[in-house]
Every structure is written in structure tokens, then in C-alpha cells.
C-alpha positions in Angstrom: -3.6 -20.3 -19.1 -4.7 -18.6 -22.3 -2.3 -16.5 -24.5 -2.2 -14.1 -27.6 0.7 -13.2 -29.6 2.1 -9.9 -29.6 5.4 -8.4 -31.9 7.2 -5.4 -31.3 8.7 -3.1 -33.7 10.9 0.2 -33.6 8.8 2.5 -35.3 10.1 6.1 -37.3 13.5 3.8 -37.8 14.6 1.3 -40.2 17.5 0.6 -37.3 16.9 -1.8 -34.5 17.1 -0.5 -31.2 16.7 2.9 -32.5 12.9 5.2 -33.1 10.0 4.6 -30.6 9.4 0.7 -29.5 5.8 -0.2 -30.0 4.2 -3.2 -28.8 1.0 -4.7 -31.1 -0.9 -7.2 -29.3 -3.3 -9.3 -32.2 -5.9 -10.6 -32.2 -7.6 -9.1 -29.3 -10.9 -8.8 -30.1 -12.6 -10.6 -26.8 -10.3 -8.2 -24.4 -12.0 -5.5 -22.0 -10.7 -2.2 -21.8 -8.9 -3.0 -18.3 -7.5 -6.1 -19.8 -5.8 -4.2 -22.4 -4.5 -1.5 -20.1 -2.9 -4.4 -18.3 -0.9 -5.6 -20.7 -0.2 -2.1 -21.9 1.0 -1.8 -18.5 2.9 -4.8 -18.0 5.0 -4.0 -21.6 5.3 -0.7 -19.9 6.4 1.5 -23.5 5.3 4.4 -24.1 2.1 3.1 -26.3 0.5 -0.5 -27.0 -1.4 -1.0 -29.8 -4.3 -3.4 -30.1 -5.6 -3.8 -33.9 -8.7 -5.4 -34.4 -11.6 -6.5 -36.8 -14.4 -4.2 -37.6 -17.7 -5.9 -36.7 -21.0 -5.4 -37.7 -21.5 -2.4 -35.6 -19.2 -0.9 -36.6 -20.4 0.4 -40.0 -18.6 1.2 -43.8 -15.4 3.0 -44.4 -12.7 1.7 -42.5 -9.9 -1.1 -42.7 -9.5 -2.3 -39.2 -10.0 -0.2 -35.8 -7.4 0.2 -33.4 -7.2 0.7 -29.8 -4.2 2.4 -28.2 -2.8 2.5 -24.5 -0.2 3.9 -22.5 0.9 2.4 -19.6 -1.5 4.3 -17.7 -4.1 6.0 -19.8 -5.8 5.0 -23.2 -5.2 7.2 -25.8 -7.8 8.5 -28.6 -5.0 8.6 -31.5 -1.3 8.5 -31.6 1.2 8.7 -34.2 3.7 6.3 -33.8 1.4 3.2 -32.9 -0.7 4.3 -36.3 2.2 3.8 -38.8 3.8 1.4 -37.0 0.7 -1.0 -36.6 -0.1 -0.3 -40.4 3.2 -1.3 -41.4 3.5 -4.5 -39.4 -0.3 -5.9 -40.1 1.0 -4.9 -43.7 4.3 -7.2 -43.2 2.1 -10.1 -41.6 0.1 -9.9 -44.5 -2.8 -8.8 -42.6 -3.4 -5.7 -44.9 -2.5 -5.2 -48.5 -0.2 -2.2 -49.4 -1.5 0.5 -50.7 -4.4 2.9 -49.3 -5.9 1.9 -46.0 -8.4 3.3 -43.1 -7.8 2.9 -39.6 -10.3 3.9 -37.1 -9.7 5.0 -33.4 -11.5 7.0 -31.0 -10.2 10.4 -32.8 -11.9 9.4 -36.1 -10.8 7.6 -39.1 -7.4 8.5 -40.4 -5.8 7.3 -43.8 -2.7 5.6 -44.1 -0.5 5.3 -47.7 1.5 1.7 -47.1 4.2 2.0 -50.0 5.3 -1.9 -51.2 8.8 -2.9 -49.6 11.5 -2.5 -52.3 12.7 -5.7 -52.0 10.8 -9.4 -51.4 11.0 -10.7 -47.7 12.3 -7.0 -46.1 8.3 -5.9 -45.2 6.6 -2.9 -46.0 8.3 0.2 -47.1 6.7 3.7 -46.0 3.9 4.5 -44.1 2.2 8.0 -44.5 -0.2 8.9 -42.1 -2.6 11.7 -42.9 -4.0 13.2 -39.6 -7.3 15.1 -38.7 -7.9 18.8 -39.2 -5.3 20.7 -38.1 -6.0 23.1 -35.2 -3.7 26.1 -33.3 -4.6 28.2 -30.1 -3.9 31.4 -29.2 -0.9 32.1 -27.1 -0.2 30.2 -24.0 1.6 31.1 -20.8 4.9 31.0 -22.1 6.5 31.5 -18.6 4.7 28.7 -17.4 5.4 26.2 -20.4 8.9 27.3 -20.5 9.6 26.5 -16.9 7.8 22.9 -17.2 10.5 22.2 -19.7 13.4 23.4 -17.7 14.1 26.8 -19.3 14.0 30.8 -19.0 11.5 32.2 -19.9 13.7 35.0 -22.3 15.3 31.7 -23.7 12.3 30.9 -25.9 12.7 31.8 -29.3 9.2 32.5 -30.4 5.2 32.1 -29.1 4.0 29.0 -26.8 1.1 27.6 -29.1 -0.8 24.3 -28.7 -1.8 22.7 -31.9 -2.4 19.5 -33.2 -4.2 16.9 -35.5 -5.7 14.4 -33.6 -3.8 14.8 -30.3 -2.8 18.5 -29.3 0.3 19.5 -28.1 1.8 22.9 -26.7 4.8 24.0 -28.5 8.0 25.3 -26.7 10.3 27.1 -29.6 13.9 26.8 -28.6 16.8 28.8 -30.2 18.6 26.2 -31.2 19.9 22.1 -30.7 21.8 22.6 -27.7 18.8 24.4 -25.8 16.5 21.4 -26.9 19.1 19.1 -25.3 19.0 20.5 -22.2 15.6 21.1 -21.6 14.2 18.8 -19.3 10.8 18.0 -18.9 8.5 18.2 -15.0 6.0 16.1 -15.4 4.3 17.3 -12.4 4.2 20.8 -13.8 2.9 19.7 -17.2 0.2 18.1 -15.3 -0.8 21.6 -14.1 -1.3 23.2 -17.2 -3.9 23.1 -19.4 -1.7 21.0 -22.3 0.2 18.5 -20.1 2.1 17.4 -22.8 4.7 19.7 -24.4 7.2 19.5 -27.3 10.6 21.0 -27.1 11.9 22.1 -30.5 14.3 24.1 -32.1 13.8 25.0 -36.3 16.4 25.4 -39.3 15.0 27.0 -41.3 17.6 26.5 -44.0 16.9 22.6 -44.2 13.2 22.6 -43.1 14.2 20.3 -39.8 13.0 20.7 -36.5 14.9 18.7 -33.7 12.7 18.0 -31.2 12.2 16.4 -27.9 8.4 15.4 -26.4 7.7 15.4 -22.6 4.1 13.6 -22.1 3.5 13.6 -18.3 -0.3 13.9 -18.9 -0.2 10.6 -20.4 2.4 9.0 -18.3 5.2 9.0 -19.8 8.2 11.2 -19.2 9.8 11.5 -22.7 9.0 9.9 -25.8 11.5 8.9 -28.5 9.4 9.4 -31.3 6.2 10.9 -31.6 4.3 11.2 -34.5 0.9 13.2 -32.9 3.8 16.1 -32.2 5.0 16.2 -35.6 1.5 16.1 -37.4 0.6 19.2 -34.8 4.2 20.5 -35.4 3.4 22.1 -39.1 0.0 23.6 -37.8 2.4 25.7 -35.8 5.0 26.4 -38.1 2.3 27.7 -40.9 0.5 29.6 -38.1 3.7 31.4 -36.9 5.1 32.0 -40.7 8.2 29.6 -40.0 6.5 27.6 -43.2 4.6 29.3 -46.2 0.5 30.2 -45.8 -0.2 28.3 -49.2 0.7 25.6 -50.9 2.5 22.0 -49.6 5.6 22.1 -47.7 8.1 19.3 -46.5 9.4 19.1 -43.2 11.5 16.6 -40.8 11.6 16.5 -37.3 14.7 14.3 -35.4 13.7 13.4 -32.4 14.7 10.7 -29.4 18.8 11.9 -29.9 19.2 12.8 -26.1 17.5 9.4 -25.6 20.0 7.4 -27.5 17.0 6.2 -29.8 17.2 8.5 -33.2 14.0 8.6 -34.6 13.3 10.7 -38.1 9.9 11.6 -39.1 9.2 12.7 -42.6 6.3 15.3 -42.6 4.4 17.5 -44.9 1.9 20.6 -44.1 -0.5 21.8 -46.9 -1.5 25.3 -46.3 -4.3 27.2 -47.7 -4.8 31.0 -46.7 -2.1 31.1 -44.0 -3.6 28.2 -42.0 -2.6 24.5 -42.3 -5.7 22.5 -43.8 -3.7 19.0 -43.9 -0.7 17.0 -42.8 0.9 13.9 -42.9 3.5 12.0 -41.2 5.7 9.6 -42.7 8.1 6.7 -41.4 8.7 3.3 -41.6 9.7 0.5 -38.7 12.2 -2.2 -37.6 11.0 -6.0 -36.3 12.0 -6.7 -32.6 10.9 -9.2 -31.3 7.8 -11.3 -31.2 6.3 -14.0 -28.6 3.1 -14.9 -26.7 1.9 -12.9 -23.5 -0.8 -14.4 -20.8 -4.1 -13.1 -21.0 -5.0 -11.4 -17.9 
């Protein structure tokens, strides 16, 4: 039976068995949507990516296409598959370090791939620029507090949705202990306007967020490193006055610690007139496994 080559990398970490695992299926241009979904379900990771060569109908402006699937649905965009796929393709020599553009259902997304510091260890940091940032008005605080297992009077600010490719509901909590104690309720999240919630605390002294990502809306109970949520967090932080409304600010997201998969996401947000205008998230990856999988 025919097979396809795949690789698994851990993303937003440089250590194996940390970060967020990603399956990347190569040379999958002939697969249907249904076949891709079956493979993603088989891997059963938070996401499986299919980087595809551009065809005559694709038009200029991008270096490759990418389709991204959770075990249950196709996603228009996701951060850790974007960063991890670019890192892997550079490591395999399929693209060169430098500026590249990936085309996904949410649009064209630029990435910068830094060269590795030493030969043979793979590329360096991969920086993804998100789409146009957006922030909603206040959401139902009581409903989102309940959906992440905290009391409404335990919130540390306004619950809003934000995003730069995919929207998340941001649930601010007072400290790391409160975040660690949170527990996403998938059924409750599915009843809300935004089925993905990001519970986080903010350390202003170090510009660091400690976060847990609950993604019941796409069939992922908890995600250990969520690039799309880290991007939207920058827009939220500016809107809430937690980062400056002018200029470029750096911030760090620590996620996955409570899952035993510590992840570090290095981010920036550029703001003008009190609103985010551009956000980036950066990380690296660690190779974990490779092999062949049957074509469904």
C-alpha cells in the first residue's frame, strides 16, 4: 500500500519531550481533505500539518501552502504548526533560511527563519507575523470564568476576545497559582461565542504571561503551546493598558508547564494610538520522530 513520509517535532522548545508536538506529513499534494483529516485523527496530536507545493492556480506571493488539522476539524490558521513546519522544512533543506511566506486559509503569513548557530543542528529561531490584530468588547465574564473553573470574583480584568488569525477568549487571573488551578470545561466552552479560552496571569515586572489554553471548540482539551493565542494576547494586553499603546513591546508566554510540557513563546506587539497593529511570535523546535504512514 502507498505511504507518505512524516516527521514529528516538538515546537516552542529546544528540548525533546517539551513544547507542543506537531506531526508534519510531507509530499501530500494528492491527498483529499478527508484523507488529511483521517491522518490527523490517527496522529491524535493537537495539530497535524500538510505543507504543499504551490500549483499553477495558486498565484504569486507565497513560498508554500499549508493545511492544518486538529483531530476533528481543519483550522484556517494555527501558530505552532506554522512555526514548526517552517523550522522542519528549513532543517530538511526544502526552504532556505530567511524570509518566507506561507499561504493558509486565513491568508498569507510571513515568517523569518534564522540560520542555525552551528552546522547540523537545524535552523534557529522562527518568527511568525500574525494577521491584522483585533480585539472585541467585553464578553460574559461569569460564563467564561465558569468555563475555566474559577469564580467570577477571581478574575483579574476584563474578559475579551482577541486574535491575529484565530480569535481566543482571554480570561485574566491574578497569579500563576490561579492559572494552574484552572480547569477548562469543554462542554461549557462549546456553548459560548468563542469555544477557545486562554486563562493567563500577567507579571508586569518581567512582561511575562503564564497561561493555559483550552480549545474544546476544535476538539483539543488543553494545548501545551498556542502560537495563535500568544499573538492575540499582545492585542489584548495593549487594549487593556498592560503594554504601551505606542511603539513595540516584547513579552514572553510560558505555557504547558501544568501538562509537563513546558513551552516558551517569545512575542512582540507593535501599537499605534492605543491599539495593536502587528504581533509576532517566535520559537524553535526539537526533532522527535520520523517514519512512513499509510495513505488512507
